[in-house]
N, C-alpha and C positions, 0 to 999 in steps of 0.2 A: 503493499501500499503505499502510495508519495503522503508524505509529510508535507506541512505548511512550506517547510524550507525546501523541498524538494521542488513544489509547486512553484515558490519562488526565483529558484534559480533556473529552471525548465523556463518561465515566462520570461526573465531576464536575456537567456541566450536567444530565444525567439526574436525578441527585440532588437538584439545585436547582428544579428544573421538577416533581419528585414533591413536593418539599418544600412549596412556593407551592401545588400543587394540591389536597393532600391538606387533610381538615378538620382545623383548629385544636385543639390537645388541650389547651392550655390556655389557656382565653378570658380575655381582659382582665375584670378583676375590676369590677362596676359601679361608678360611683363615688358614693361618698354625698354627699347633699346633707343638711346639717346640719339644713338649715331645712323640709325635707319632712316631712311628719307622719307616723306608721310607726301605725295603728290596727291593734289586734288584733282579729279577729273574735272573742269569746269564745262564740258559737253558731255554728254551721256550717252553717244550716238543712236539716240531713236527720236527726239525732239527737241525743240526751241524752250525746253520749260528752263526758267532761269533768265534769260536772257530777254534784252527789251531792245524792240525795233525801233528807229527813229530816220525817217526818208525825207529829206527838203521838201516842204508842200507839204505834208500828211500829220498829223497829230501821231505822239508817243504810244507806240504798240500796233500803229495800222501797219499791216505788211503789203503795201502797194504794189499792185502784180506780179505777187507773189516773187518778190527780189530775191529773198530768204525761204532755204525750205532745207528738209536734212532728206538724203536718199542715199539709197547704200551704206547708211551708218557714216555721213561724210554732211557737212555745213554746206549747201551749195548757194552763188551768189550765182542769180540766171537772171539773163535780159530778154527772155522769149517772150513774153509779152508785152515788151515796148515797142514802140513804132520809132521812136527816138529818144534820148536821156533825156532832153528840156532841165538838167541841172538838178535832176533829183537824184543829189549823191544821198549816199545811205550809209547806216553804221546799223551794229547790232552789239549792243552793251551785255557784259555781263550784270548782274543784279545789285553786286556789293562791289564796293571799294575798298582798295589794296595800298597798302605803302612800302612795302619791305618784302621781294619777293624774288623768283624766277617764274617767266613763265615762258612755254615751249609749246611752238605752235606747226605742224606740218601743213603745207599747202601744195597747191599747184592750180599756174593758169591752164583753163580749156578757152574753147572755142575762141569767137571773132567780138571785139570790141562791138557795144551796141551803137547805132546810127545816132548823127548829134552830139558824140560827144568829142572832147578836143585831144590831137596829134600825142600831147604829153600824156594821156591817161592813158594808152595803150598799153596793156596789162601792169597796170597800176592800180597795187591797192595798198592797206596798209595795218600794222597794227596800233593802233592809239593807246595811252597808257598816259596817268596822270589827269585823266580826262573829269571836265564838267560832267555832272547829271544830264541824261536825256531828259529829264522834266525841266532841266534849268532852259534848254536853248529855247528858240525862239521857232515858228512854224517855218519858216523858210533860211532857217541856219542851215547852212552846206555845212560847215565843221564844226567839232567841239573845240572849245579851247581844249587842247592837250599837246602832247608830245606825243610824234608819230615815228611809227618805224614803217618806214617805207620801203613796201615790198614791190622789186622789179620784174617782171620775168623778161628776159631775153628776146630782140625781135628776130634772132636766127642770122645779124650781120654783124653788129655793132657792140661794143663792152657795153655794160648796162648794170652795175653793183648795186645789188640788194641790200636790205636792211641800212639802209641811210638814214639819217635823222632831218625830219621836217618836221618846222616849227609852226603849226596854226596858230595865232593869238599868244605863242611862247617864245621864248628866249633859252638857250644855254651857255655855260660857259665849255668852249671846245679849246683843248691846249693852252689853258692857262689866262685865254681871252672869252670876254663875252660876246656871243656872237648874234646879229640881228639879222642874217640875211637866213633865206628861206629853210635853203636846205644845204647841209653838209656830210658828203659822198663817204660811205662805208669804202673800204679795201678788199671790200668781196671779189667773189668770181664771179661772173656772168652764167644762168643756167637758163640756157635755151630750152626752147621744147617743152611740151606740158611734163616735164619730169618731178617730182616732188622733191620739196626742200624743206629744211627743217631750220626754225628760227627761232631762237631763244634769244631772251630779253633780261639782265637780271638789275633789279632795281632795287636802290637803298633810299629810300626816300628820298631826299632834294640832295643829299652829297654825292651819289653816283649812278649812274645809268654801263651798263657794256651791252652791245649786242654782237652775237655770236651766228655763225651761219654753219650748219653743219659740223658743228662742234666747235669752229674756228672763230677768236674771236676779228671782229673787224670794223668795230668805234668804240670810242669810251667818250662820256664827256660828264660834266657835274653842274651844280647851280641853275635847276630847271625852274625856270618862274614864267610866269605872264608878262605880257607884254609893259604893263604898269608896274613890273617890280617885284610882285607879289610871287613870296615863294610858294615853288611845287612842293608839299611833304607827302601828298597821296591822289588818289581818284580813282575813277572806274579806266574799264580795261573794253573795249571795243574793237572788234573787226570792221574793215572797211568793204564797200561796196562804194567804186569808183569810177564805173562803166565796163570794167573788164571782168568778164567773168571767169571766177575762181573757186576752188574747193577746198576745205580744209577739214582734214580728215581726225585730227587729234591737238585738243587744246587743255593744257594742263597747266598745275600752278603749284608752286613751292612754297608756301607760307616762310617767310623768312622773319619773322615776327611771333612772338610766343614768348611762354613762361621759360625765363630764364633760371630759375630759381634751383638747382641741381638735385633737392630734396624733394621736388615735384614728380608725381608719376608722368607729367607730360612734357618734361623738358626736354629740350634736344638741342645738341653740340652745334648746330650748324644755324641757330636762331644767330641775329645779328642787332636785334631791337626789343626791347624787353614790354612785354604787356603783364603786366603782376595779378589784373584781375581773372587770367585765364587762367592760370594757375591751379592744378588740382594736387590734393593730397590724402 
């Protein structure tokens, strides 16, 4: 006959076995690797969620003539429904601003320029950064005030550097001099045809910007500012539609601003700007 003591021990054994065999309801937290880069996919490959369209002459959010779409996992800029450009310069903005980061974009030019566009805009688009909000743009405003990483495709004959610096409504300090001219050319190679090209921009607030093409640095500068001298420390990121059909198959970002307290669970060794409010313990 089982005694009360025996029953208690048996019950305890049953409970222990049950606890060991049941699923863990409190899984161990994944250990943070402070050196592991955590890239954000700004484009999910499926739709334009988290992106804001602004085309000159149309209100924010209106995708006039289906200028921007997603096809086969790519953001596509198309002018198939246009009769002519009519100065309808377009941009698609990511929903949130950033200050310190690396943005990595894969792009290629495809097809022919839309009718009525200027010759200088042939195979010419851009990555805009430190840009004003699309909600602050005027209805017919062609370009946001921003720093532009000019993306140029080869015309099959001439040298055309890509990832140049263009400054709509802005200036920058290049080689120690405040430059007020509109374009500063990079040292990149020319990429003819419809080949894919990787463009990366590393931005340190107002202190430094570096353009890289297929992994090679092609220009660096600092002192990003508006025409009136207001320093640009952060802003929105946008992809440009400037009359040239283009595809973007990857748009990702590595945030360089975050918790720099080494005791935090989300500390990263590559952060260069501290955000104490982001710390997790």
